N, C-alpha and C positions, 0 to 999 in steps of 0.2 A: 611103517604101518603099525607094527607091534608097539613101538615106543609111543605112538599117538594114542593107541588104544589104552596102554597103561596110564598115560597121562590123563586121559579122559576118565578112566576108572577112579584114579586117585582124586581127581577133581570132584567126581560125583560123590565119592566116599567122604571127602572132607566136607562137602556141602551138607550131606546128610548128617554127618557127625555134628556139624555146627548147629544144625537145626535141632537135633536132639539135645545138644547141650543147652541151647536156649530154653527148650521146653523144660528141661530138668532143673537148671539152675536159676531160671527167671532172669530176664533182662540181660541175657548173654553172659552170665557169670558161671564159671566152672565150679565143680564141687570144691576145688581147693580154694575158692575165693578170689582168684585172679580174673580180671576182665578180659574177655576174648574180643578182639576187634571184629565188627561185622563187616563182611566183604561188601564193596560197592559194585553194584551191577548197573552199567550205563543203560539208560533207557533208549528205546528205538527213536524217539523224537529228538533227543539230544544228538544222536549219531547222524540223523538226517540233516539237522541244522548245521553241524560242523561240515558235513559233506557239501552242502549248498554254499557255505562260505568259501570252502576250498575251490569249488568249481567257479564261483564268481571271481575269485582272485586270479585263478588260472586264465579265465576268459579275458580279464582286463589286461594282464601281462601279454597274452597272445595278441590282443588287439593292438597294443602299443607297438609290438614288434612288427606286425603286419603293416601298420601305418608307416613306420620307419622304412620298411622294405619297399613299400609303394612309392614313397617320396624319392628314394634313390633310384628305383626302377624307371620312374617317369621323369627323372631329372628335374624335380621341383627345386626352386630356389630355397635357400635356408631362411629367407624372410618369412615364408609361409609357416615354417615351424615356429619361429619366434612370435609371429602374430597369433597363432593358435595357442601357444603357451601363455601369452599375455592375457588373452581372453579367458582362458581357463583359470589363471591365477586371480584375475579380477573378480570373476564370478564366485570363486571359492571365498575370497576375502569378504565380499558383500554378503554372501550367504551366512558366514560365521558371525559377522556383526549383527545381522538380522536375527539369527537364532539366539544370540546372547541377549539382545534387547527384548525379545519375546519371553525368554526364560526369566529375565529379571522382572518384567512386568507381572508375569504370572506368580512368581514367588512373592511379590509385594501384595498381590491380592489374597494370598493364603496366609502369609505371616509378614505383616508390614514392618513390625519392629525389627525383626532379624534382617530383613532386606535393607532397611534404612541404615542400619549400623554397618552393613557390608558395603553399601554403595552410597556415599554421602552426597554425590553430585546430583542425584535424581530425587531430591527431597520434594514432598508436596508443598503447595503454596502456603499452608497454614504454619509451616516452620519458618518461612522467610518473613511473612507479613503478620504482625500481631492483630490486625483487624480482620483477618480471615479465620473463621472458626472451623473446627473439625466437625465432620458430619458422619460419624460412625453409625449413628442410629439410622441415617438414611441409607448407608451402604448395607446394613443388615436387612432393611426392608427391600432393597433392590435384589439382594441375594435370594430372599424368599419369593419374590415376585417373578424372578427371571424365567423360570420354566413356563409360566403362563404368558409372559411377554413373548417368548419364542413362538408359542402356538398362535398368538394374536398376529404377530408379524407374518407368519406363514399364511394365515388366512387372508390377510390384506394383500400380500403379493400375488397369491393365486387368484383371488376373486376380483381385484381391482387393477393391479399393475399388469398382469399377464394379458387380459383381454385388450387393454389399451395398446400395448406393444404389438399385438397381433393385428389390430385394425389400423395401425399407423402406416404400414407399407405392405405391399404384396409379397415382398421377399421375406417378411417376418411372420408369415402365416403359421409356420411350424414352430415358432418360439414357445418354449415352456420351461418352467422351473422343474428340473428333475430332482433336486435335493435342496431343502432349506433347513439348515440347522444352525442356530445361534450359539450352540455350545453350552458348556457348563460355567464359563467364566463371565460373570456380570460386569458391567462397567462400574467404576469407582468414582466417587465424588471426593476430590482431593481437599476441598475446602469451600466454604460458603461465605460470601461477603454481602451483608445487607446494608443498603444505603438509607439513611434517615434524615440527613441534612439537605436542605434545599430541594426537597422532593414534594411534588404536589400532594395535597391531602387525599386525593382520590386514586392514588397509585402506590404500589409496592414494587421496589426494584431490588434485585439481588443477582449476584454473579456466582456461578458454579464452575469450578475447575473439573472438567470431565476427562477421565483417563480410561480408555478402553483398549485392552490387549487380549481379545477373546480368541477362542478356538473355534470360530464359526467356519462353516463349510457350506457355501452356496454354489450350486451347479445349475447351469442353464444348458438346454439342448436345442439345437436347430437341425432338423433332419437327422443325419448321422453324426453330426459334430457335437462335441461336448467340451465345455469350458467352464471355469469356475474361479472362485476367490477363496482363499484361506488366510487365517492368521491376520485378520483386519485389526489395525491399530489407529486410534483416533485420540488426539490430545489437543484440547483447546479450552477457551473460556466461554461458557454459555451464559448469556444474560436472559433472565426471566423477568418480564414486566407484567404485573397483575394490575390491569386497568380496564375500566373504571371500577372503583369500589361503590357498591350500591347498598341500600338499606333493607333489602329483602334477600331471601335465599336465592342463590348460593353466596351472597355477599360480594362476590367477585364477578364483574361483568365479562371479562375476557382475559386470556393469557396470551402473551406474545413471547416467543423464544427466538433467539438468533445468536450467532457467533459474532463477537466484536471484531475479531480478526480471523484470518484464514487459519483453520485448524491444521495440525500436522496429521497427514494421512499416509499410511503405508499398508501394504498387503502383499501377499504372495499369489501368483497365478498358477493355475493347475490345468492339466490336460492340454487342449489345443491352445489355450491362451498362454501357455508357458513359452511359446515362441517369442512373445514380447519381452521376456526376461532376458534382454540382451542390451549391451551398452547403447544408449541413445533411445531405443524403443521403449525401454522400461520407464525412463524418466518422462518420455512423451506421453505415455498412457496415464501415468500417475498425475501428470499435469492436467490432462483432460478431465480426470475424475475430480481433482481439486477445483477446477473451474466450474464443473457442474454443481458441486456442493456449494460453491460461493454464490452461484446464481439462485440458489434455493434458500440458503440459511445464513449467509454472511452479509453484514450491512453493506448497502441499504436494504437488502432483502430480509424479510421476516416471515415467520410462520405463525399466523394468528389462530387462536382457538376460542371462538365466542362461546360463552356459557349462558347467556341470556338472549331471548329473542329481541328483534328490532335493534340490534347493535350495528352501528355503522362500521363494518369491517374494513372499508377502504382507508379510513383515517387511522384505524388500529394497525393496519399493515404498512401504510405509507404516510406517516406523520411528516410535518414540515422539517427540513434540515435545520440545523442550528447555525450553520455558517460555512465558510469556505476557507480552506488552508492553502495559501499561496506559497509555493516552494521555489526557491531559487537555488538550483544545484550549481554551485560555483566551480569547485575543483576538489582534487584530492592530492595527497602527498605521502611520500615514504611508503608506497604500496609494496607488497611482497613481489618477488621475482618468480613468476610462474613459468616463463619460457626459458629454455636452456640456450645459452649462447656459446659459440665455439671460439671465435676470435676475441670476443669481449664478454663482459658480464651480461647475462640474460635480463630481459625486461618482461613486460606484460602488455596485453592489449585490453585495457580495462574498460568496462562499462558498468553503469549503476542502475539498479531497479529500485523503485519506491512502491510501497503497498500501503494503502489506507483502506481497510476493510476489503471489499471486493474490487476496488479500483487499483489498477496497476499502471505504472509508468516506467518506461525504459529509455535510457539516454543513448546517445550515439556512442560508437566505439572509437576510442582514441588509440591508435596503433603505436606499439613500440615505445612505451613511456611508463615511468613510475610516478610522474607528476601530471596527470591529465587535468585539463581545464575544459569544462563543458559549457558553463554559462548558459544554462537552459532553465526555462520556467515551466512549472506544472501547477495545476490548480485542482484540488480535491474537495469534493462536497462532503461535509462532515455531518453525520446524523446523531452521534453521541459524543460527549466530551470526556467524562470520567471513564477511565478504563480502556479507552481506545488509544492505540499507538500507531505510529508510522514506522514501518519496517524498512530499513535501508540495507540493501545487499549489494556487495561489490563482486564482480566476476571478471575472469580473464577469458576472453573469447577464443575458443579453439574450434574452428570449422571442421566438421566431420567427427567430432567427439564431444563428450560432455565438458561444458565450461567449468574451469577451475574456480572455486570460491576464493575470494581475497579478503573476506571478512564481512561483518555485518554490524548493525547498530540499531537501536530503537529510540524513538522520540515520543515522549508523552505529549499528546495534543493538548491536554488540559493545562500543562505548564506553559505552552506557547500562548494559549488563550489568556492566561493570567498576565503575561508580560506584554502581549500585543505584538511584539516583534522580537525575534531571536536571531542572533548572528553568532554561530558556534562552529567550532572545530570538534567533530565527534571522533573519538578514538574507536577504531574498528575492533570488535571482539572476534574470537576464534581466528585470530591472525597474530603473527609475531610482531608486525608493525603495520602502520597505516592510519591515516586520518582523512576524513571527508569534511568539506566546508559547505555548510548549508545556511541560507538565509530564509527564514520563515516568517510570514505575516498572517495574522488572523483577521479575517474580514467577516464582520457580522452582517445581518440582513436587515434592510431598512425599506420602508414604504414611503419615505420622504423624497420628493423630487430634488431637494437641495443636495442630497447625497450623490446623485448622478453627476452634478457639476463638479463636486470635489474629486470624484474618482476620475473623471475625464481630465482634470487638471493634473492629477498625479501621473496619469499615463502620458500626457504631453511632455511633462518634465522628464520622465524616464525614457521618452522616445520608445515606448513599448505599446504599440497599438494592438498587438496580438493578445494582450491581457484582457481579461473579462471585466465588464462593468456591472453586470447584473446576472441574476439566476432566474430562470424560467422553470417553474414546476408545472408539468402537464399531467393531470389525472384523467385517464381515459376510462369512462364508466361503461357505456354501452352504445349500441346503434339500433335503429328501428327502421323497418320498411326498406331494407336494402334491395336493390334491383338484382335481376339475374345476371350472371356473367355474360358480357356482350351486349347487354341492354343499354348501357350508358351511351354508346355510339348512336343508337337509334333515337334516344331521347334528345340528344344534342341537335339532331337534324329536325326536331320539332314534332316527332311522332312519339306518342306515349303508348307503349305496348303493355297490355295487362300481363301480369305474371303467369296466369294460367294458360294464356295463349302461346307462351314461349315454349318451344320444345326443349324439354330438359335433356341435357347431354349426358346425364348420369344420375347424380343425386344433388342434394342441396349444397350450397357453397360452404367452404371452410374459411370464413373471413378473419382477417387480422388487420391491424392498423400499423402503418409505417409512418413514423414522425421524423421530420428532417428540419434542421436549422443549420444552414451553411453546409459544412462537411460532416456534421454529426448526425447519425441516424440511430433510431431505436425502433424495435418492433415488439408488438404484443404477441402473446401466445395465440395460436389459431383456435377458434371455437368451431367444432365440427358440426356440419349438417344443420345450419340454422340461418335464418334471415334476420333474427333479432339477437345478436350475440351480446353477452355480458362479459367484459374483461376485468374491470376493477383493478387496473394497474396504473402505476405512476412512474414518471421519468423526469430527469433533471437535465436542463440545457444551460450551459454557461454562455451568456450573450456578450459579445464584444461591443456591439453598437446597437442599443435598443431603439434608436431612432430610424434605423434603416433595415434591420434584419426582419425576416418573416419566418413564420412557422407553417410548414406544409404537412397536412394530415391527409393520408391516402388510405382508403379501405380497399384491400385487395383480397382476392380469392387464392388460397394456397394451392388448389388443384390446377386451375387454369392460368394462374399468375396474371390475371386480368384485373384492371382497376374497376371497382364497384362504385367509386365516388371519391372526390377529394375536396379539400377546403384549404385556402391560403388565408392566414391570419397575420396581420401586421402586429409586431410586438409593440410598436409605438402606440397602438390603440389602447393598450392596458395602462399607460402612464396616466391617463386622465380619469380612470375609473376609481371608485371608492376602494381604498386599500389595495389598489392595483390588482384586482382579482375579479373574476367572473366565473359563474357556474351556470351553464345553460346549454340547450341543444343548438348545434350548428348545422344549418342546412347544407348538404353536399351539393356542389355545383352540378347542374344539369339533371338532378334527380329530386325526388320527393323524400329521400332518405335523410335521416337526422343522426348526427354523431354527438352524443352527450359527453361533454368534457368540462373540466374545471381548470382554469388557467390562473396561475398566481405568479406575479412578477415581483422580485425583490432586488433592490439596488445593493451592491456590495459597498460596505463602508468600513473604513479602518478605524472609526471612532467607536468607543465602547458604548454599551447600553443603547444600541440603535435598533435591535431586533424587537418587533412588535407583532409577531404572527399570532394568529388566533389559537392554533393548536400546537404551539411550540412548548417543549418541555424545558424547564429551567436547568442550568447546569447542576449536576449532583455531585456530592462529595461523600466519601466513605465515613462510617461512623467514627473512625479514629481521628478524623480531622478536627473534632471538638466543636463547640458552639461557634456560630458565626459572629464576627465582630461587627457592631453597627458602624455604618459609614460616618466618618467625621464630617462636621460641617465645613463648607468651603471657606478657605482662608486665602489671604493674599499670598501669591507665590513668592518664595524667597529669592533674593538675587543670587546668582551663581557666585560661589566663593572661589578664591584663587586656588583652593585645594583641588577643585574639580578640574584638573589639568588634562591636557591631551594624553600625557603619558599614563595617567591613572586609568583613563577609559580604554586606552589601547591594551594595557595590562589585563584589565578585566575581560576584554573580549578574547584575548589570547588564551585565557584559562578556561574558556568554554562557557562563561556566564552569558546571560542574555541581557540585552539593553532594555530597560524598562521604558515603556511609553509614557509620555506626559499626559496630563489631563486632556480630554477632548475639547474641541473648539467650543462646544456649547457651554461647558462648565467654565472654560477660560474666559469666555465673553462676560460672565457675571462676576468674575473676580479680578480680572486684569484691567488696569486703566487703559483707555483708548489711546493709541499712539497718534502723534501728530501726522498729518498727511504727508509732510516732507520726509518722514522717516520710512525706510523700506519696511514692508510687512514681513513679520517673522513667520517662518514655516514651523509648525508645531511638530516636534518629534523627529527622529531620524528617518530618512527616506532610503529604504534598502535597494531601490531600483535606479537611482540617478547617480551619474558620475559627479563627484564633488571635490572641491579643494578647500582647505582650511587655511585661513590667513589671519594675521594680526596686523592692524593698521595703527600707527602712532607717529606723531610729529614730535621730534626731540627739540626742545628749546635750547639745549646746550650746544648742539651741533648745527641747529637750524636746517635739519634734513628730515625728509619723510622716510620713515622706517617701515618697510613691508617685510614681515616675517612669513615665509612660506613653510607651513608645518608639514602637511601631507596631503595626499589625494587618495580617494577611494573609488573602487569600481570603475576603473578606466577600461575602455573598450578598445582592444587592439584591432589591427586591420583584419579583414576577413580571412586572409590566408596565413595569419600568424596566431600563435598561441600566447605569446608574451610580448612585452614592449620595453623599450628603454626610454622612459619619460624624463623630461626636464621642463622647467617653467620659464617662459619668456614674458617679460612685462615691459610695456610701453607706457610712459607718462605722457598722455596726450594733452594738447595737440602737438607737442614738440616731437621732432624726428631726429634730433641730434643724438650724439653718442651718449651724452650724460643722461638722457631720458630712456635708454635701453639697458635692461639688465636681464640676466638669466642665471638660473641655478645650475648646479652640477647634474650629471646624468646618473640615474639609478638603473642599474642593469637588471633585465629580466624580472620585472615587477609590475603588477597592475594595481597595487596598493602602496605606492612609494611614500617614503618619509624623508624629507629634506632637512627641516629645521634650520633653514638658512635665512639670514636677514639681508635684504637688499636696500641700499641707501640711495635716495634721490635728492640732490641739492636743490631745495625749493623752500620758500618761506611758508608759514602757516596760511597766510592770506592767499598766496598763489595756489597752494595745494587745494584749498576749498573751491577753487575755480577749475580744477583739473579733473581728469578721470584716468583710470587705469585700465588698459587693455591687457588682459591676462590670458595667455594661451599656453596650454600644456601640449608639448610636441613630443613626437617619437623620433629619436635620433636615427637617421637613416644612413645606410652605407652609401659609398660613392656610386656603386652600381645602380642602386635604387634611385638615387638623385638624378643620374644621367637618363635613365629610362623614363622617369616621371610617372611611374605606375602607382605611386602612393602619395597622398597629400601630407602625411606625417603629423596631422593635427588630431589630437585626441579629445579636445574640448576647449571651449572659450567662454569667458565671461568678462563683461565690462562693468566696472565699479565707478559710480559717480561719487566722488569724494565729498561733494557738497551735501550729500544725504547721509553721511556717516557722522553720528553724534559723538561728541567728546573726542575729537581727533587729537586734541592737545594732551589728553591723558592716556594712561596705559589701558588699552581695551582688552577684553577677553577674546580668545580666538573665535572667529566667525566662519561658519560654513557657507559656501557659495555653490549653487547648482550650476554645473557646466552644461553648455549647449554644444551639441555636436556640430562641427564645422564641415560642410560638404563642398567647400570651395567658393560658395557664393553668399556666405553669411555676412551681413552688414555689420560693420564695427560700431555703428551708431546705436544699435539696440542695447539699451541699458537693462541691467538685471536688477530687479527690485526685491528679490527674495533672498534672504539669508537666514541662517540659523545660528544661535549662540550655543556655545559648548555647555552641555548639561553639567 
């Protein structure tokens, strides 16, 4: 006690002396000139913070020990500990990666130069592309306007969005925004690209790279539950179309904005919504948010802003598509191993997804392989050419957990349009190894009836009836004089009941239109409490057979789910109309109600310059593309040279180049001499859908033999239960059935695009050869067990060549492509094939 008192006295004395010294010497200097160190007195706040950290650390350690004790006390399996540790480590890793991404984006907003130098892989678009300009002036304007934008958005959400959500459902009556704060970090424009070439005179088109990594905090409350979103991130290319340009103020008739492709969206969940931040649930929720954004702002969806009165907003929001991209997903090879194997090396269960704007396609899953073969077709409606890409993503399916990515690739749609047809192996990015094989065809839109016959012929040759032949665009405008729910049944019985005499079951209906063609269905948004709704929405239907398919339009009430009226329209009726389109009211069956719609039918055509739509926008190219080159006058097509050999074409395709399409039939008919009727008609350009075989036919005068060189075959179709085949070629010189008239090649193992390059000799004179025909069959070598069971025909394709119709048989001919016909066991051998194609 005495010691403590003395210590306290000494401390007080020293403190007083120090204070006096400071007052006397000024700034803590003693009279002798030496600096006296000022004592540091810890603040009460600092002590409390340290104490809280210590208590928190103690509580965490105590909690861990209690959990370990409970696991042992209740005899839990060690697997539960490993599972919990895995979930904790996964969440920590994801959280650190997300925090690093947010920190990098915010640093770029404050000091772009320093952040760019520190992290070179996240450069803005103006660094990579010389035709993209910087827009720092626009970023400065956004920074100045951002506080006012935040207040405007808050007013919109509270005055417009919140009442609509409350009225949408009884359970959402208590919905409200408890906090709306966009934060202090404005979005940034990474670059602007303005298009000037091949753009209509009455429009301005530009692309903006939008990067937003803000510190927003939006909270919603329902009764006593609170949930929210923080740290929202958006990255994508936003297209702005200013159309039409007018001669009076404000000079621009309307502005349309949309994302060309799905933007990258990420965010953090808070409060009650934080329970979704769990493996599987988090990706599911973010996928739902991305889908909703796609339905609102990603092509073909647009957000129009009219600036002048009497502007037709429907055509501004839903212009005609420019064409259809037909995709043939063939196969993949050398994929990464995502699954762990114990007795042998692991493999994967790959599947592929394709995205074109808001349209998504998913292939089937091929289990336990690194060389999957899908052989599936997809068709995507394309609304914009320049700037839009097709995203290809490969995944390994893992039921019960998040699928592992195996790589991705991107395809420029404008490049496919320029070539007409593309057959490429795409290397997968963000993967150590892997390639995907795609065949893509560009189909323009035509209003000519002749185009339908050509497309049907292509489908017959390819034996692909499931492919589409036409595109039907349905623009639903409005409806008038709709009946009450339940009134349709009475009117069908011959009794018309006035609307005022019908007892209302609650309020006015919420009508919407459901459109159906075969198995494809679309629905408009419901209009609330009205008998004369206005929708102004458009939908696209791919038609397989315009001669037999029908469009079913049903007006339904969202409240009662009852049908207010329907109309069945035959697609065939549009073929005989002017420009295959009509815009008029359609009387609903059994009622006096009318549904106002515009129907436009366009035939898919593989030939260039077929599109002739009224409101179609020409393909655009960026300013760096340079002036357009005038089209050269038509000239006589040059004869194929010996240099254009099979090996050259095969080498080009293996390197990922695309096969250029030859001139369309319309141009060829004006420049190419007419062939004699005895000569088989040539098929223009490569056919990506048909099985084919390439042959060279020549009669040698020296050996007096017919020489048939079998080069290769493409796109062979194996049996339904097989992924690959072992093909060989068997040739009969008809009508002889002796041994000298039967020849066959060697077998190529596990290949659907085999190459033989073998020459088969038939002892026959030139005069006799011109009276004969060749029966050529590509067969799949079967095992003895399959032959005994007889469960497979083994035939992959057949073609019969009439040698009398082959010109210049005595000279060395260029390789000829023959389309194979599928043999289902009853194919007659007397059916001659008159179509062939010469090597380009």
